[in-house]
C-alpha atoms as a printed R data frame, in Angstrom:
    type eleno elety resid chain resno       x       y       z
1   ATOM     1    CA   MET     A     1 -17.693  13.630  -2.959
2   ATOM     2    CA   ARG     A     2 -16.901  12.912  -6.628
3   ATOM     3    CA   PHE     A     3 -13.633  13.780  -8.313
4   ATOM     4    CA   HIS     A     4 -12.856  14.465 -11.940
5   ATOM     5    CA   ASP     A     5  -9.875  12.081 -11.789
6   ATOM     6    CA   HIS     A     6  -7.297  10.556  -9.429
7   ATOM     7    CA   ARG     A     7  -5.113  13.633  -9.688
8   ATOM     8    CA   GLN     A     8  -7.881  15.911  -8.439
9   ATOM     9    CA   ALA     A     9  -8.580  13.493  -5.580
10  ATOM    10    CA   GLY     A    10  -4.906  13.680  -4.619
11  ATOM    11    CA   GLN     A    11  -4.942  17.459  -4.694
12  ATOM    12    CA   GLU     A    12  -8.018  17.582  -2.451
13  ATOM    13    CA   LEU     A    13  -6.542  15.135   0.042
14  ATOM    14    CA   ALA     A    14  -3.167  16.900  -0.104
15  ATOM    15    CA   ALA     A    15  -4.780  20.203   0.858
16  ATOM    16    CA   ARG     A    16  -6.219  18.583   3.993
17  ATOM    17    CA   LEU     A    17  -2.937  16.884   4.859
18  ATOM    18    CA   VAL     A    18  -0.951  20.104   4.396
19  ATOM    19    CA   GLU     A    19  -3.162  21.609   7.112
20  ATOM    20    CA   ARG     A    20  -2.421  18.651   9.399
21  ATOM    21    CA   VAL     A    21   1.313  19.050   8.841
22  ATOM    22    CA   ALA     A    22   1.043  22.790   9.593
23  ATOM    23    CA   ASP     A    23  -0.860  21.988  12.810
24  ATOM    24    CA   GLY     A    24   1.830  19.492  13.851
25  ATOM    25    CA   ASP     A    25  -0.539  16.513  13.584
26  ATOM    26    CA   LEU     A    26   1.674  14.841  10.948
27  ATOM    27    CA   VAL     A    27   5.430  14.820  11.494
28  ATOM    28    CA   GLU     A    28   7.847  13.682   8.770
29  ATOM    29    CA   PRO     A    29   5.160  12.025   6.617
30  ATOM    30    CA   VAL     A    30   6.058   9.428   4.016
31  ATOM    31    CA   VAL     A    31   3.615   8.663   1.220
32  ATOM    32    CA   LEU     A    32   3.032   5.080   0.060
33  ATOM    33    CA   ALA     A    33   1.044   4.509  -3.125
34  ATOM    34    CA   LEU     A    34  -0.884   1.429  -4.188
35  ATOM    35    CA   PRO     A    35  -0.764   0.945  -7.971
36  ATOM    36    CA   ARG     A    36  -2.393   1.761 -10.172
37  ATOM    37    CA   GLY     A    37  -4.977   4.338  -9.194
38  ATOM    38    CA   GLY     A    38  -3.191   5.235  -5.979
39  ATOM    39    CA   VAL     A    39  -0.041   6.451  -7.736
40  ATOM    40    CA   PRO     A    40  -1.476   9.673  -9.207
41  ATOM    41    CA   VAL     A    41  -3.250  10.373  -5.895
42  ATOM    42    CA   ALA     A    42  -0.066   9.806  -3.879
43  ATOM    43    CA   ALA     A    43   2.078  11.807  -6.316
44  ATOM    44    CA   GLU     A    44  -0.073  14.890  -5.712
45  ATOM    45    CA   ILE     A    45   0.142  14.381  -1.943
46  ATOM    46    CA   ALA     A    46   3.922  13.859  -1.956
47  ATOM    47    CA   ARG     A    47   4.397  16.936  -4.146
48  ATOM    48    CA   ALA     A    48   2.245  19.131  -1.865
49  ATOM    49    CA   LEU     A    49   3.931  17.865   1.300
50  ATOM    50    CA   GLY     A    50   7.428  17.899  -0.189
51  ATOM    51    CA   THR     A    51   7.927  14.382   1.129
52  ATOM    52    CA   PRO     A    52   9.207  11.091  -0.307
53  ATOM    53    CA   MET     A    53   6.847   8.694  -2.035
54  ATOM    54    CA   ASP     A    54   7.207   5.017  -2.681
55  ATOM    55    CA   VAL     A    55   5.036   2.409  -4.329
56  ATOM    56    CA   LEU     A    56   3.780  -0.589  -2.386
57  ATOM    57    CA   VAL     A    57   3.127  -3.375  -4.870
58  ATOM    58    CA   ALA     A    58   1.166  -6.341  -3.543
59  ATOM    59    CA   ARG     A    59   0.074  -9.433  -5.448
60  ATOM    60    CA   LYS     A    60  -2.821 -11.764  -4.729
61  ATOM    61    CA   ILE     A    61  -2.177 -15.489  -4.431
62  ATOM    62    CA   GLY     A    62  -5.166 -17.245  -5.943
63  ATOM    63    CA   LEU     A    63  -6.481 -20.782  -5.735
64  ATOM    64    CA   PRO     A    64  -4.946 -23.148  -8.310
65  ATOM    65    CA   ASP     A    65  -8.071 -23.615 -10.450
66  ATOM    66    CA   ARG     A    66  -9.735 -20.327  -9.458
67  ATOM    67    CA   PRO     A    67  -7.070 -17.600  -9.513
68  ATOM    68    CA   GLU     A    68  -9.690 -14.901  -8.954
69  ATOM    69    CA   VAL     A    69 -10.262 -16.305  -5.441
70  ATOM    70    CA   GLY     A    70  -7.582 -14.878  -3.184
71  ATOM    71    CA   ILE     A    71  -6.143 -17.146  -0.523
72  ATOM    72    CA   GLY     A    72  -3.083 -15.046   0.279
73  ATOM    73    CA   ALA     A    73  -0.841 -12.176  -0.747
74  ATOM    74    CA   VAL     A    74   2.803 -11.316  -1.179
75  ATOM    75    CA   VAL     A    75   4.639  -7.988  -0.849
76  ATOM    76    CA   GLY     A    76   8.335  -7.457  -1.582
77  ATOM    77    CA   GLU     A    77  10.581 -10.158  -0.171
78  ATOM    78    CA   ASP     A    78   8.415 -10.733   2.883
79  ATOM    79    CA   ALA     A    79   6.990 -14.188   3.478
80  ATOM    80    CA   PRO     A    80   3.581 -14.631   1.874
81  ATOM    81    CA   VAL     A    81   0.547 -14.173   4.084
82  ATOM    82    CA   PHE     A    82  -2.235 -16.738   3.793
83  ATOM    83    CA   ASP     A    83  -5.773 -16.997   5.110
84  ATOM    84    CA   GLY     A    84  -5.134 -19.936   7.417
85  ATOM    85    CA   GLU     A    85  -8.815 -20.570   8.075
86  ATOM    86    CA   SER     A    86  -9.541 -20.888   4.349
87  ATOM    87    CA   LEU     A    87  -6.522 -23.139   3.833
88  ATOM    88    CA   ALA     A    88  -7.783 -25.421   6.616
89  ATOM    89    CA   MET     A    89 -11.316 -25.532   5.171
90  ATOM    90    CA   LEU     A    90  -9.882 -26.477   1.767
91  ATOM    91    CA   GLY     A    91  -7.489 -29.034   3.237
92  ATOM    92    CA   MET     A    92  -4.520 -27.241   1.645
93  ATOM    93    CA   SER     A    93  -1.132 -26.144   2.922
94  ATOM    94    CA   GLU     A    94   0.962 -23.053   2.200
95  ATOM    95    CA   ASP     A    95   3.617 -25.274   0.581
96  ATOM    96    CA   GLU     A    96   1.212 -26.147  -2.233
97  ATOM    97    CA   PHE     A    97   1.302 -22.497  -3.316
98  ATOM    98    CA   ALA     A    98   5.096 -22.206  -3.707
99  ATOM    99    CA   PRO     A    99   4.979 -22.128  -7.542
100 ATOM   100    CA   GLU     A   100   2.216 -19.490  -7.504
101 ATOM   101    CA   VAL     A   101   4.079 -17.442  -4.891
102 ATOM   102    CA   ALA     A   102   7.172 -17.508  -7.135
103 ATOM   103    CA   ARG     A   103   5.116 -16.379 -10.170
104 ATOM   104    CA   GLN     A   104   3.435 -13.583  -8.244
105 ATOM   105    CA   ARG     A   105   6.728 -12.423  -6.715
106 ATOM   106    CA   ALA     A   106   8.284 -12.238 -10.199
107 ATOM   107    CA   GLU     A   107   5.321 -10.188 -11.429
108 ATOM   108    CA   LEU     A   108   5.545  -8.003  -8.334
109 ATOM   109    CA   HIS     A   109   9.214  -7.214  -9.098
110 ATOM   110    CA   ARG     A   110   8.399  -6.515 -12.741
111 ATOM   111    CA   ARG     A   111   5.777  -4.010 -11.671
112 ATOM   112    CA   GLU     A   112   8.035  -2.409  -9.058
113 ATOM   113    CA   ASP     A   113  10.546  -1.779 -11.841
114 ATOM   114    CA   LEU     A   114   7.856   0.060 -13.809
115 ATOM   115    CA   TYR     A   115   7.257   2.476 -10.942
116 ATOM   116    CA   ARG     A   116  10.839   2.975  -9.697
117 ATOM   117    CA   PRO     A   117  14.115   3.732 -11.424
118 ATOM   118    CA   PRO     A   118  15.993   0.420 -11.922
119 ATOM   119    CA   GLY     A   119  17.964  -0.656  -8.863
120 ATOM   120    CA   SER     A   120  16.850   2.319  -6.787
121 ATOM   121    CA   GLY     A   121  14.735   0.451  -4.246
122 ATOM   122    CA   PRO     A   122  12.599   2.425  -1.835
123 ATOM   123    CA   PRO     A   123  13.625   5.999  -0.979
124 ATOM   124    CA   GLY     A   124  15.856   6.295   2.085
125 ATOM   125    CA   ALA     A   125  13.072   7.839   4.160
126 ATOM   126    CA   VAL     A   126  10.884   4.790   3.504
127 ATOM   127    CA   LYS     A   127  13.449   1.984   3.484
128 ATOM   128    CA   GLY     A   128  13.541   0.368   6.902
129 ATOM   129    CA   SER     A   129  11.006   2.821   8.295
130 ATOM   130    CA   THR     A   130   9.037   1.652  11.292
131 ATOM   131    CA   ARG     A   131   6.767   4.671  11.465
132 ATOM   132    CA   ARG     A   132   3.278   4.032  12.675
133 ATOM   133    CA   PRO     A   133   0.312   6.344  13.006
134 ATOM   134    CA   PRO     A   134   0.143   8.078  16.380
135 ATOM   135    CA   SER     A   135  -2.204   6.490  18.890
136 ATOM   136    CA   SER     A   136  -4.748   9.236  18.259
137 ATOM   137    CA   THR     A   137  -5.265   8.058  14.694
138 ATOM   138    CA   CYS     A   138  -6.801   5.108  12.928
139 ATOM   139    CA   THR     A   139  -6.958   3.972   9.332
140 ATOM   140    CA   ASN     A   140 -10.203   4.310   7.416
141 ATOM   141    CA   SER     A   141 -11.394   2.053   4.596
142 ATOM   142    CA   ARG     A   142  -9.259   3.971   2.105
143 ATOM   143    CA   GLY     A   143  -6.070   3.564   4.152
144 ATOM   144    CA   VAL     A   144  -6.006   7.193   5.263
145 ATOM   145    CA   TRP     A   145  -4.998   7.973   8.821
146 ATOM   146    CA   THR     A   146  -7.782   9.900  10.482
147 ATOM   147    CA   SER     A   147  -8.490  11.164  13.961
148 ATOM   148    CA   ARG     A   148 -10.107   8.644  16.302
149 ATOM   149    CA   ALA     A   149 -12.189  11.508  17.640
150 ATOM   150    CA   ALA     A   150 -13.849  11.797  14.251
151 ATOM   151    CA   HIS     A   151 -15.104   8.223  14.631
152 ATOM   152    CA   GLY     A   152 -16.634   8.667  18.060
């Protein structure tokens, strides 16, 4: 299925999710958007569901001389996550990436400030949330929770 733009994609997905909320399949949903293309999609979904939305900004940690090659990632103030197997193959340690982690974390915060009002942090419904998809759901390649029954 092709969409005219991200907004239309969000409207189409929102219509399906509104049905799931009405059926009781989704209870108290919270929408998380991945910048940049995910924000207009998520905004349409949050608007249709009347639910909070937040932005999840993640930054890739690249190799020192090949920044396009991701070896890890950082989100918020959480500890960075590295591909341990790749680090071992390269004979590198996580400590060697401390300067890059600091740069990426600074850029992450700069971008968060672009998407949120200054100092607001995540909405209350998202902050500290431990919600998980119900056991009857799984996440597809686009990060959308779908019924396990649909996947056989």
